[in-house]
C-alpha positions as CSV (number, residue, x, y, z in Angstrom):
1,X,89.3,38.6,58.4
2,X,86.1,40.6,57.7
3,X,84.7,43.1,60.1
4,X,81.7,40.9,60.7
5,X,83.9,38.0,61.8
6,X,85.9,39.8,64.4
7,X,85.6,38.8,68.0
8,X,83.6,41.8,68.9
9,X,80.9,41.0,66.3
10,X,79.2,38.0,64.7
11,X,76.4,37.3,62.4
12,X,73.6,35.1,63.8
13,X,71.6,32.7,61.7
14,X,68.8,35.1,61.3
15,X,71.1,37.6,59.6
16,X,71.1,40.1,62.5
17,X,74.6,41.4,63.2
18,X,75.2,41.5,66.9
19,X,78.0,43.4,68.6
20,X,78.7,43.4,72.3
21,X,78.2,46.7,74.1
22,X,75.8,48.2,71.6
23,X,72.1,48.7,72.0
24,X,70.2,50.7,69.4
25,X,67.6,51.7,72.0
26,X,70.3,53.6,73.9
27,X,72.1,55.1,70.8
28,X,73.6,58.4,71.9
29,X,76.5,60.7,71.2
30,X,79.6,60.0,73.2
31,X,80.0,62.7,75.9
32,X,82.6,65.4,75.3
33,X,84.8,63.9,78.1
34,X,85.5,60.8,75.9
35,X,88.4,60.6,73.6
36,X,86.6,61.7,70.5
37,X,85.8,65.1,72.0
38,X,88.5,65.4,74.6
39,X,89.8,69.0,74.9
40,X,93.4,68.0,74.6
41,X,95.8,68.1,71.7
42,X,95.7,65.2,69.2
43,X,99.1,63.7,68.5
44,X,99.3,62.6,64.9
45,X,100.3,58.9,64.5
46,X,102.0,59.7,61.2
47,X,105.7,59.7,60.8
48,X,105.7,63.5,61.2
49,X,106.3,64.6,64.8
50,X,103.6,67.2,65.0
51,X,101.0,67.8,67.6
52,X,97.6,68.7,66.2
53,X,95.1,71.0,67.9
54,X,92.1,69.7,69.9
55,X,88.7,69.4,68.2
56,X,86.1,72.0,69.2
57,X,83.9,71.0,72.2
58,X,80.4,70.3,70.9
59,X,78.9,71.3,74.3
60,X,80.4,74.7,74.0
61,X,80.2,75.3,70.2
62,X,78.3,72.6,68.4
63,X,78.3,74.4,65.1
64,X,82.1,74.7,65.1
65,X,82.4,71.0,66.0
66,X,80.0,69.9,63.2
67,X,82.0,71.9,60.8
68,X,85.3,70.4,61.9
69,X,87.1,67.4,60.2
70,X,87.0,65.5,63.5
71,X,83.2,65.4,63.5
72,X,82.9,63.6,60.1
73,X,84.3,60.2,61.1
74,X,82.9,60.4,64.7
75,X,79.3,61.2,63.7
76,X,79.3,58.7,60.8
77,X,80.5,56.0,63.2
78,X,77.2,56.3,65.1
79,X,75.3,55.3,61.9
80,X,77.9,52.7,61.0
81,X,77.3,51.0,64.3
82,X,73.7,50.5,63.3
83,X,74.9,49.0,60.0
84,X,77.1,46.5,61.8
85,X,74.0,45.3,63.6
86,X,71.9,45.4,60.5
87,X,69.6,48.0,62.1
88,X,69.7,50.7,59.4
89,X,66.5,52.5,58.6
90,X,66.8,52.2,54.8
91,X,69.3,49.5,54.0
92,X,69.7,45.8,54.7
93,X,73.3,44.8,55.4
94,X,74.8,41.5,54.2
95,X,78.0,41.1,56.2
96,X,79.0,38.0,54.2
97,X,79.6,40.4,51.2
98,X,82.3,42.4,53.1
99,X,85.1,40.0,52.3
100,X,83.9,39.7,48.6
101,X,83.9,43.5,48.4
102,X,87.5,43.7,49.8
103,X,88.7,41.0,47.4
104,X,87.2,42.8,44.5
105,X,89.1,46.0,45.4
106,X,92.3,44.0,45.8
107,X,91.8,42.5,42.3
108,X,91.6,45.9,40.8
109,X,94.6,47.2,42.7
110,X,96.7,44.2,41.7
111,X,95.5,44.5,38.1
112,X,96.7,48.1,37.8
113,X,99.6,48.4,40.2
114,X,101.1,45.1,41.3
115,X,103.8,44.5,42.4
116,X,104.8,48.1,43.3
117,X,101.9,49.5,45.3
118,X,103.9,52.5,46.4
119,X,103.4,54.0,43.0
120,X,99.6,54.5,43.7
121,X,99.0,58.2,43.8
122,X,96.8,59.8,46.5
123,X,93.3,60.4,45.5
124,X,93.0,63.9,44.0
125,X,92.1,66.1,41.0
126,X,95.5,65.8,39.4
127,X,94.8,62.4,38.0
128,X,91.6,63.6,36.3
129,X,93.6,66.2,34.4
130,X,95.7,63.4,33.0
131,X,92.8,61.5,31.4
132,X,93.8,59.7,28.2
133,X,97.4,59.5,29.4
134,X,98.4,63.2,28.7
135,X,100.4,65.0,31.5
136,X,98.3,68.1,31.1
137,X,99.4,69.7,34.4
138,X,103.1,69.4,33.5
139,X,102.4,70.7,30.0
140,X,100.6,73.7,31.5
141,X,103.5,74.5,33.8
142,X,105.9,74.2,30.9
143,X,104.0,77.1,29.1
144,X,104.7,79.5,31.9
145,X,107.8,81.8,31.8
146,X,110.9,80.7,33.6
147,X,110.5,83.7,35.8
148,X,107.5,82.0,37.5
149,X,109.0,80.5,40.6
150,X,107.9,77.3,42.5
151,X,105.7,79.3,44.9
152,X,103.8,81.1,42.1
153,X,103.5,77.8,40.1
154,X,101.9,76.3,43.2
155,X,99.6,79.3,43.6
156,X,98.4,79.0,40.0
157,X,97.8,75.3,40.4
158,X,95.8,75.9,43.6
159,X,93.7,78.5,41.7
160,X,93.0,75.8,39.0
161,X,92.4,72.9,41.3
162,X,90.0,74.7,43.6
163,X,87.8,75.9,40.8
164,X,87.9,72.5,39.1
165,X,86.9,70.7,42.3
166,X,84.0,73.1,42.9
167,X,82.8,72.4,39.3
168,X,83.2,68.6,39.9
169,X,79.6,67.8,40.7
170,X,77.8,65.0,38.9
171,X,77.4,66.1,35.2
172,X,74.6,63.7,34.3
173,X,74.5,61.0,31.7
174,X,74.1,63.2,28.6
175,X,76.8,65.7,29.0
176,X,80.3,65.4,27.4
177,X,83.2,67.7,26.6
178,X,85.2,67.8,23.4
179,X,88.8,68.9,24.1
180,X,89.8,71.9,22.0
181,X,93.4,70.7,22.1
182,X,93.1,67.0,21.3
183,X,89.6,66.7,19.8
184,X,88.9,63.8,22.1
185,X,85.6,63.6,24.0
186,X,85.4,63.1,27.7
187,X,82.6,62.7,30.2
188,X,81.9,63.0,33.9
189,X,84.8,63.9,36.2
190,X,87.5,63.7,33.6
191,X,85.4,65.8,31.2
192,X,84.8,68.5,33.9
193,X,88.5,68.5,34.8
194,X,89.6,69.0,31.2
195,X,86.9,71.6,30.5
196,X,87.9,73.6,33.6
197,X,91.6,73.3,32.6
198,X,91.0,74.7,29.1
199,X,88.7,77.4,30.5
200,X,91.5,78.3,33.0
201,X,94.0,78.6,30.2
202,X,91.6,80.7,28.2
203,X,91.2,83.2,31.1
204,X,87.6,82.4,31.9
205,X,88.3,82.9,35.7
206,X,90.8,85.8,35.5
207,X,90.1,89.5,35.5
208,X,93.6,90.2,34.2
209,X,93.8,89.9,30.4
210,X,97.6,89.8,30.6
211,X,97.5,86.8,32.9
212,X,94.8,84.3,32.0
213,X,96.3,81.5,34.1
214,X,94.8,82.5,37.4
215,X,91.6,82.7,39.3
216,X,90.5,85.8,41.1
217,X,87.5,87.3,42.8
218,X,86.6,89.8,40.1
219,X,87.0,87.3,37.3
220,X,84.6,84.9,39.0
221,X,82.1,87.7,39.7
222,X,82.1,88.6,36.0
223,X,81.4,85.0,34.9
224,X,77.8,84.6,33.8
225,X,75.7,81.5,33.5
226,X,75.9,81.9,29.7
227,X,79.7,82.1,29.7
228,X,80.0,79.1,31.9
229,X,77.7,77.2,29.6
230,X,79.9,78.2,26.7
231,X,83.0,77.1,28.4
232,X,81.4,73.7,29.3
233,X,80.0,73.3,25.8
234,X,76.4,73.1,27.3
235,X,73.6,73.1,24.7
236,X,70.0,71.7,24.6
237,X,71.6,68.6,23.1
238,X,74.5,68.5,25.6
239,X,72.8,69.4,28.9
240,X,74.7,69.3,32.2
241,X,73.1,68.8,35.6
242,X,73.0,71.8,37.9
243,X,74.4,74.5,35.5
244,X,72.9,77.4,37.5
245,X,74.0,75.8,40.7
246,X,77.6,75.7,39.5
247,X,77.5,79.3,38.3
248,X,76.0,80.4,41.6
249,X,78.8,78.5,43.5
250,X,81.5,80.3,41.5
251,X,79.9,83.6,42.0
252,X,79.7,83.1,45.8
253,X,83.4,81.9,45.6
254,X,84.2,85.3,44.1
255,X,82.7,87.0,47.2
256,X,84.5,84.6,49.5
257,X,87.8,85.4,47.9
258,X,87.5,89.0,49.0
259,X,88.9,87.8,52.4
260,X,92.4,89.4,51.9
261,X,93.8,87.8,55.1
262,X,93.4,84.3,53.5
263,X,93.4,85.1,49.8
264,X,95.5,88.2,49.4
265,X,94.7,91.6,47.9
266,X,94.0,90.0,44.5
267,X,91.5,87.6,45.9
268,X,93.1,84.5,44.5
269,X,92.7,81.0,46.0
270,X,96.4,80.4,45.5
271,X,97.3,83.0,48.0
272,X,96.1,80.6,50.7
273,X,99.6,79.1,50.2
274,X,101.2,82.3,51.7
275,X,98.8,82.2,54.6
276,X,99.5,78.5,55.3
277,X,103.3,78.9,55.1
278,X,103.3,81.8,57.5
279,X,100.8,80.2,59.9
280,X,102.2,79.6,63.5
281,X,101.2,75.9,63.3
282,X,103.4,75.4,60.2
283,X,106.8,74.0,60.9
284,X,109.1,76.2,58.8
285,X,112.1,73.9,58.1
286,X,113.8,72.9,54.9
287,X,110.6,71.0,54.2
288,X,107.6,72.9,55.5
289,X,105.0,70.8,57.4
290,X,101.4,72.1,57.3
291,X,98.8,70.6,59.5
292,X,95.6,69.3,57.9
293,X,93.4,71.1,60.5
294,X,95.0,74.4,59.5
295,X,94.3,73.7,55.8
296,X,90.8,72.6,56.8
297,X,90.1,75.7,58.7
298,X,91.1,77.9,55.7
299,X,88.7,76.0,53.5
300,X,85.8,75.5,55.8
301,X,85.8,79.0,57.1
302,X,87.2,80.8,54.1
303,X,84.7,79.2,51.8
304,X,81.7,79.1,54.2
305,X,79.7,81.6,52.2
306,X,80.0,79.5,49.1
307,X,77.5,76.9,50.2
308,X,73.8,77.6,49.9
309,X,72.5,79.3,53.1
310,X,69.4,77.0,53.0
311,X,71.5,74.1,54.4
312,X,71.3,72.8,57.9
313,X,71.9,75.4,60.6
314,X,72.8,75.2,64.3
315,X,72.6,78.4,66.4
316,X,72.1,80.4,63.1
317,X,75.3,79.0,61.6
318,X,75.0,77.3,58.3
319,X,76.8,73.9,58.5
320,X,77.3,73.3,54.8
321,X,77.3,69.6,53.8
322,X,75.8,68.3,57.1
323,X,72.3,66.9,57.5
324,X,69.8,65.5,60.0
325,X,69.6,61.7,59.9
326,X,67.0,59.4,61.5
327,X,69.7,56.9,62.4
328,X,71.4,59.5,64.6
329,X,70.5,60.2,68.2
330,X,67.2,62.1,68.1
331,X,66.2,65.4,69.8
332,X,64.5,65.2,72.3
333,X,66.0,63.7,74.4
334,X,69.3,64.6,72.7
335,X,70.4,68.1,71.8
336,X,69.6,69.4,68.3
337,X,73.2,69.1,67.1
338,X,73.2,65.4,67.9
339,X,70.7,64.6,65.1
340,X,73.2,65.9,62.5
341,X,75.8,63.9,60.5
342,X,78.4,66.0,58.7
343,X,80.2,65.0,55.5
344,X,81.8,68.1,54.0
345,X,82.6,66.1,50.9
346,X,83.7,68.9,48.6
347,X,85.9,70.4,51.4
348,X,87.5,67.0,51.8
349,X,87.9,66.6,48.1
350,X,89.6,70.0,48.1
351,X,91.9,68.9,50.9
352,X,92.9,65.8,49.0
353,X,93.3,67.7,45.8
354,X,95.1,70.8,46.9
355,X,97.7,68.9,48.9
356,X,99.0,67.2,45.8
357,X,100.4,70.3,43.9
358,X,101.8,71.7,47.1
359,X,103.6,68.4,47.7
360,X,104.7,67.8,44.2
361,X,105.9,71.4,43.3
362,X,107.2,72.6,46.7
363,X,107.8,69.4,48.6
364,X,105.4,70.5,51.4
365,X,104.4,67.8,53.8
366,X,101.1,67.5,55.7
367,X,100.5,66.2,59.2
368,X,97.2,64.8,60.2
369,X,96.1,63.3,56.9
370,X,94.6,60.4,58.9
371,X,91.8,62.8,60.0
372,X,90.4,62.9,56.5
373,X,87.8,60.2,55.6
374,X,86.7,58.3,52.6
375,X,84.6,60.5,50.4
376,X,80.9,59.9,51.0
377,X,79.8,60.1,47.4
378,X,78.0,57.9,44.8
379,X,81.0,56.0,43.4
380,X,82.2,54.8,46.8
381,X,78.7,54.3,48.0
382,X,77.6,52.7,44.8
383,X,80.4,50.1,45.2
384,X,78.7,48.9,48.5
385,X,75.3,48.5,46.8
386,X,76.6,46.9,43.6
387,X,78.5,44.3,45.5
388,X,75.4,43.4,47.6
389,X,76.9,44.6,50.9
390,X,74.0,47.1,51.1
391,X,70.5,46.6,49.7
392,X,67.9,49.3,49.7
393,X,64.8,48.3,51.5
394,X,61.7,47.6,49.4
395,X,59.6,50.5,50.6
396,X,62.4,53.0,49.9
397,X,63.1,51.3,46.5
398,X,59.4,51.8,45.5
399,X,59.5,55.4,46.6
400,X,62.8,56.0,44.7
401,X,61.5,54.3,41.5
402,X,58.4,56.5,41.6
403,X,60.6,59.6,41.9
404,X,62.7,58.4,39.0
405,X,59.7,57.9,36.8
406,X,58.4,61.4,37.7
407,X,61.8,63.0,37.0
408,X,62.2,61.1,33.7
409,X,59.2,63.1,32.3
410,X,61.2,66.3,32.5
411,X,63.2,67.5,29.5
412,X,66.8,66.2,29.4
413,X,66.4,63.8,32.3
414,X,67.5,60.2,32.1
415,X,64.8,57.7,31.2
416,X,66.6,54.4,30.8
417,X,68.2,51.8,33.2
418,X,65.7,52.8,35.9
419,X,67.2,53.0,39.4
420,X,65.8,54.6,42.6
421,X,66.2,58.4,42.7
422,X,66.3,60.7,45.7
423,X,67.0,64.3,46.6
424,X,70.4,65.2,48.2
425,X,68.7,65.8,51.6
426,X,66.7,62.6,51.6
427,X,67.2,60.4,54.7
428,X,68.1,57.5,52.4
429,X,71.0,59.4,50.9
430,X,72.2,60.7,54.3
431,X,72.3,57.2,55.8
432,X,74.0,55.8,52.7
433,X,76.7,58.4,52.8
434,X,77.3,57.9,56.5
435,X,77.8,54.1,56.3
436,X,80.0,54.6,53.3
437,X,82.5,56.5,55.5
438,X,82.5,53.7,58.0
439,X,82.8,50.8,55.5
440,X,85.7,52.5,53.7
441,X,87.7,52.7,56.9
442,X,87.3,49.0,57.5
443,X,87.8,48.0,53.9
444,X,91.2,49.7,54.0
445,X,92.2,47.5,56.9
446,X,91.0,44.4,55.1
447,X,92.6,45.4,51.8
448,X,96.0,45.9,53.4
449,X,95.7,42.6,55.1
450,X,94.9,40.7,51.9
451,X,97.7,42.4,50.1
452,X,100.1,41.5,53.0
453,X,101.1,45.1,53.5
454,X,102.2,46.4,56.9
455,X,104.0,49.3,58.5
456,X,105.1,52.0,56.1
457,X,104.1,49.8,53.1
458,X,100.4,49.9,53.9
459,X,98.1,51.7,51.5
460,X,96.8,55.0,52.8
461,X,93.1,55.7,52.7
462,X,93.8,58.2,49.9
463,X,95.5,55.5,47.9
464,X,92.7,52.9,48.3
465,X,90.2,55.5,47.2
466,X,92.2,56.2,44.1
467,X,93.1,52.7,43.1
468,X,90.2,50.7,44.6
469,X,86.9,52.0,45.8
470,X,86.3,55.0,43.5
471,X,87.5,53.2,40.5
472,X,85.8,50.0,41.5
473,X,82.5,51.7,42.0
474,X,82.7,53.3,38.6
475,X,83.6,50.0,36.9
476,X,80.8,48.1,38.5
477,X,78.4,50.8,37.4
478,X,79.7,50.6,33.8
479,X,79.1,46.8,33.8
480,X,75.7,46.9,35.6
481,X,74.2,49.8,33.8
482,X,76.2,50.1,30.5
483,X,74.0,52.6,28.8
484,X,74.0,55.3,31.5
485,X,76.9,54.1,33.8
486,X,75.0,55.7,36.6
487,X,75.3,54.4,40.2
488,X,72.7,52.0,41.6
489,X,71.0,54.9,43.4
490,X,70.8,58.2,41.7
491,X,70.9,61.6,43.4
492,X,69.1,64.8,42.2
493,X,72.1,67.1,42.0
494,X,72.0,70.9,42.2
495,X,75.7,71.1,41.4
496,X,76.8,72.0,44.9
497,X,77.3,68.7,46.7
498,X,78.1,65.9,44.2
């Protein structure tokens, strides 16, 4: 049963989606005394018997709250409630397409994984390294001496995965990477994954010539834009979007890694493993259990200086990937923090990705994975537009098309298969990303229902992202726009968000 057919909601004949108990004229943030901000421990509903810490209280420390994992789903829900009433500022919502979208995801999941859905891996960077069917991560591990124990293997993989994720912003339609090992050509996320892996093996990110397979602070600080361009095979004929932004991101990462408490004396991302294993919230048993909020705190605080300081700030604190949105409660009468919707997409992508090697190599388990959301990016969001669930309003479409035409006049920019184009901070993009988070939650429920999965057999959100929405969004883009394979709405990337 689709979300727009539930007892709490219905679609009237004029297309307006009505839900009891909701009035857009009184849209406001839930007060901190409600469940979403309650200053009491959160008990994880997962199989692991672990009590999670309470979220920060936004009335006391709004910046800490907006930078927390709890805030992402809670704040996006405020925009999603507007979507369920077809009262978005920039998109029309066709609730009748929800079931079709869910059935499309089910068809892809069945095609690739039926009947054993338990084999679906969690969404993460590991799969991108295996593009073309090659187990590159296992092959990399096999090249290391037998004296390298499981903990050091995990540290090295965290080194690799963290840098690779931070480089995983949209590459653009013209860039590709030719593997030096296989000679095959890859594009987009897979191309960036394989490029970063081969750069890692070649020592691009290490200051130790005797140990190329690591990432450290000094190695990143020494990496110039020209060296990064060489490693990524960037030329005038093979341009990549946001090259300077990526180089700046890695340089700032080099500074962030100087935090020895989190990243050790060597300034390596992989040393966060030692910090996590020794953290008082970690259950030190035969199988260590790390809480997702603890991992999140390491990433959001330890890497805070990586994000551009020009981003949204509250009380002088830069929030990272968090933005004002017109569909949020406005100030006045609300408080300034209430206008902001946080996403922290790259931090979430890091969480999803870093947990995989820790789990696979050391058997570490994680409590609180249900706090992570679907990734608010253009593949998942593009799925909703290409299926007709969301349609950009005419005024915004015209504005986006004008921006596309203007941008197409610049050297190296796409100029075919015209679609609306917006900057990362544009209100269209912020609203699109927020409703994507909400729709992915409800699509997960619908997909599990159609597949007939219940209890421990149900797909996790990370599995649906991997086998359904991200893949489905990409495949629809390839069919709808075969020359560029771009999403239905393009985003001007600086290499630091997407």
